[in-house]
C-alpha positions as CSV (number, residue, x, y, z in Angstrom):
1,M,0.3,0.0,-0.1
2,E,2.5,2.2,1.1
3,Y,4.5,1.6,-2.4
4,V,1.5,1.8,-4.5
5,F,0.6,5.3,-3.0
6,G,3.9,6.8,-3.1
7,F,4.6,6.1,-6.4
8,N,1.3,6.9,-8.0
9,L,0.5,9.9,-6.0
10,D,3.7,11.2,-4.2
11,R,6.0,11.0,-7.1
12,R,3.4,12.8,-9.3
13,M,2.9,15.4,-7.3
14,F,6.8,16.0,-6.7
15,E,7.0,16.1,-10.8
16,V,3.9,18.8,-11.0
17,L,6.0,20.5,-8.3
18,E,9.6,20.1,-10.0
19,C,11.0,18.6,-6.4
20,M,11.1,15.2,-6.6
21,P,13.3,14.5,-3.7
22,T,14.8,10.5,-4.5
23,V,14.9,8.1,-8.0
24,P,14.9,5.2,-6.0
25,G,17.8,2.7,-6.6
26,A,15.5,0.1,-7.4
27,I,13.8,1.3,-10.4
28,G,15.9,4.4,-11.1
29,A,17.5,5.6,-14.6
30,F,19.9,8.4,-14.7
31,R,22.0,10.2,-17.5
32,R,25.7,8.9,-17.2
33,D,27.2,12.6,-18.0
34,A,24.7,13.9,-15.6
35,V,25.8,11.8,-13.1
36,I,29.7,12.1,-13.4
37,G,28.9,15.4,-13.8
38,V,27.7,16.1,-10.3
39,G,31.0,13.5,-8.9
40,G,29.0,10.2,-9.2
41,V,27.1,8.1,-6.9
42,S,28.6,9.9,-3.2
43,E,29.4,8.1,0.1
44,D,28.8,10.7,2.2
45,T,25.1,9.5,3.0
46,L,23.3,6.2,3.6
47,A,20.6,7.4,1.1
48,E,23.1,7.4,-1.8
49,D,19.8,7.7,-4.5
50,T,18.2,10.6,-2.3
51,D,21.9,12.1,-2.2
52,L,22.2,11.8,-5.9
53,T,19.2,12.8,-7.2
54,M,19.3,16.2,-5.0
55,A,22.6,16.8,-6.6
56,L,21.6,16.5,-9.5
57,W,18.8,19.4,-8.9
58,R,21.4,21.2,-7.6
59,A,23.4,21.2,-10.5
60,G,20.2,22.6,-12.7
61,W,19.0,18.7,-14.1
62,R,15.3,17.9,-14.0
63,V,14.0,14.6,-12.4
64,L,11.0,13.2,-14.0
65,Y,8.7,10.1,-12.9
66,E,8.2,7.7,-15.5
67,E,5.0,6.0,-15.0
68,S,6.0,2.8,-17.3
69,A,8.9,1.8,-15.3
70,V,8.8,-1.6,-14.0
71,A,10.8,-3.7,-11.4
72,W,11.1,-6.6,-9.2
73,T,12.0,-5.8,-5.5
74,E,11.9,-7.8,-2.5
75,V,10.5,-5.8,0.6
76,P,11.4,-7.2,4.1
77,T,9.9,-10.1,5.6
78,T,10.5,-9.5,9.2
79,L,9.8,-6.8,11.7
80,R,13.6,-6.6,12.6
81,Q,14.3,-6.4,8.5
82,L,11.6,-3.5,8.2
83,W,12.7,-1.5,11.1
84,R,16.6,-1.6,9.9
85,Q,15.7,-0.9,6.4
86,R,13.4,2.0,7.4
87,Y,16.1,3.6,10.3
88,R,18.5,3.5,7.0
89,W,16.2,5.0,4.8
90,C,15.3,7.7,7.6
91,Y,18.9,8.1,8.6
92,G,20.0,8.9,5.0
93,T,17.3,11.2,4.1
94,L,18.4,13.3,7.1
95,Q,21.7,13.3,5.9
96,A,20.9,14.0,2.5
97,M,18.9,17.0,3.4
98,W,21.4,18.6,5.7
99,K,24.0,18.0,2.8
100,H,22.3,19.9,0.6
101,R,20.4,22.1,2.6
102,G,22.4,25.4,0.5
103,A,19.5,24.6,-2.0
104,L,17.1,26.7,0.0
105,L,18.9,29.9,-1.2
106,G,20.0,28.9,-4.5
107,M,18.4,29.8,-7.9
108,G,16.4,28.1,-10.7
109,P,16.2,24.5,-10.5
110,A,18.1,24.0,-7.4
111,G,16.0,26.6,-5.5
112,R,13.0,25.5,-6.4
113,F,14.0,21.9,-5.3
114,G,15.0,23.0,-2.2
115,R,12.3,25.4,-1.0
116,R,9.9,23.1,-2.2
117,G,11.3,19.3,-1.9
118,L,13.7,20.0,1.2
119,T,10.6,21.9,3.0
120,Y,7.9,19.1,2.2
121,L,10.6,16.5,4.0
122,A,10.9,18.6,6.5
123,L,7.5,18.9,7.2
124,F,5.6,16.0,6.6
125,Q,8.8,13.2,7.3
126,V,10.3,15.1,10.1
127,A,8.3,17.7,12.1
128,L,4.7,15.9,11.5
129,P,6.2,12.2,12.9
130,L,7.8,14.3,15.8
131,L,4.1,15.5,16.6
132,A,2.1,12.5,15.6
133,P,2.7,10.8,18.7
134,V,1.3,13.6,20.8
135,I,-1.7,14.0,18.6
136,D,-2.4,10.2,18.7
137,V,-2.3,10.5,22.4
138,Y,-4.7,13.4,22.5
139,A,-7.5,11.6,20.5
140,L,-7.1,8.6,23.0
141,Y,-8.1,10.9,25.7
142,G,-10.8,12.5,23.6
143,V,-12.4,9.0,23.4
144,L,-11.8,8.5,26.9
145,F,-12.4,11.4,28.9
146,R,-14.2,13.7,26.3
147,D,-16.8,12.9,23.7
148,P,-15.8,9.5,22.2
149,W,-18.0,9.8,19.3
150,E,-16.5,13.1,18.3
151,S,-13.1,11.6,18.6
152,A,-14.1,8.5,16.3
153,A,-15.8,10.4,13.4
154,V,-12.3,12.5,13.2
155,W,-10.7,9.3,13.0
156,F,-12.9,7.6,11.0
157,A,-13.1,10.6,8.5
158,F,-9.1,10.8,8.4
159,L,-9.4,7.0,7.3
160,G,-12.0,7.4,4.8
161,V,-9.7,10.2,3.3
162,Q,-7.3,8.0,3.0
163,I,-8.8,4.8,1.5
164,V,-9.9,7.6,-1.5
165,C,-6.6,8.3,-1.9
166,S,-5.2,4.7,-2.1
167,G,-8.0,3.4,-4.1
168,Y,-7.2,6.3,-6.4
169,A,-3.3,5.1,-6.4
170,L,-4.5,1.6,-6.8
171,R,-6.3,2.1,-10.1
172,L,-3.4,4.2,-11.5
173,D,-1.3,1.3,-11.0
174,G,-3.8,-1.3,-12.2
175,E,-3.6,-3.2,-8.7
176,P,-7.1,-4.8,-7.0
177,V,-8.5,-2.2,-4.6
178,R,-9.8,-5.4,-2.3
179,A,-6.0,-4.4,-0.6
180,L,-7.9,-1.5,1.0
181,W,-8.9,-3.4,3.8
182,S,-5.4,-3.4,5.2
183,M,-5.4,0.2,5.5
184,P,-6.9,0.6,9.0
185,F,-3.9,-1.3,10.4
186,Q,-1.7,0.6,8.5
187,I,-2.6,3.9,10.1
188,V,-2.6,2.1,13.9
189,V,0.2,-0.3,13.6
190,Y,2.6,0.5,10.8
191,R,1.9,4.4,11.4
192,Q,3.2,4.4,14.9
193,L,6.6,2.0,13.9
194,M,7.5,4.8,11.3
195,Y,7.2,8.0,13.9
196,L,10.0,5.9,16.3
197,V,11.9,5.7,13.2
198,V,12.2,9.0,12.6
199,I,12.4,9.9,16.3
200,Q,15.2,7.2,16.4
201,S,17.2,8.4,13.4
202,L,16.8,12.1,14.8
203,V,18.5,11.3,17.8
204,A,21.0,9.3,16.3
205,L,22.0,12.2,14.2
206,L,22.0,14.4,16.9
207,L,23.9,13.0,19.2
208,G,26.7,12.0,16.3
209,S,25.8,8.3,16.1
210,R,27.5,6.7,13.1
211,L,25.1,4.1,11.4
212,R,26.5,1.3,9.3
213,W,25.4,-0.3,6.2
214,Q,22.4,-2.5,6.9
215,R,22.3,-5.5,4.5
216,M,18.7,-6.6,4.0
217,Q,18.3,-10.6,4.1
218,R,17.1,-11.9,0.7
219,S,14.5,-14.5,0.6
220,G,13.9,-14.7,-3.6
221,T,10.2,-13.9,-3.5
222,A,10.9,-11.7,-6.5
223,A,12.4,-14.3,-8.4
224,E,9.6,-16.5,-7.4
225,Q,7.3,-14.1,-8.9
226,I,8.8,-13.3,-12.1
227,G,9.3,-16.8,-12.8
228,G,12.1,-17.0,-14.8
229,P,13.6,-14.2,-17.6
230,V,11.1,-11.6,-18.2
231,P,10.8,-10.3,-21.8
232,Y,11.6,-6.9,-22.8
233,R,9.0,-5.0,-23.7
234,S,9.0,-1.7,-25.5
235,V,7.3,1.4,-23.5
236,P,7.2,4.7,-24.4
237,M,9.5,7.0,-22.5
238,R,9.9,10.4,-21.7
């Protein structure tokens, strides 16, 4: 659900606003001369794809979303692997944001990316997750000690908006909408897990902790779903 939502809605929005923060390493393509022009793939952060994308914006390149791109990848199969992967992603993204903070004062594509992309990441991937636990606690307080119906109405309204948006993303991706049954669990369980990841990443950075690359154990599920070599299929590209 998160992948479908992120790829079909978030990246479309980022392209319209010209502030795409990340071309995912698993399903991204870069011009060779552009990568060489920014010094190649840097080892300064643990989110090399995000770091490289931000560097390209600052060098004056445009970053587009190609909806016809296809890739088979594996996702974490245990809670421990999920935590370690998201911790590395969040930690690396914070590193990249700090490294490219100068884009906020830039001109042209770099400035647009800095003032739109970096601001969006700071608000919705850092500030909001830090404040969200307080909101959850207040919602629980409202259910227990104030008007439970009003609190429930707000929660279901929020759930409804997410279901509508996710359903639209599934339609764009050609995925069955029956996957929407898991949305309440994403709000109640997954969202809180990501809050803790952001808090841990921010505390680690502020304390000067150096996170090492954490390799995810491969289970082979992607290969099983492919079922052998995938024939080349020509698709229109921009």
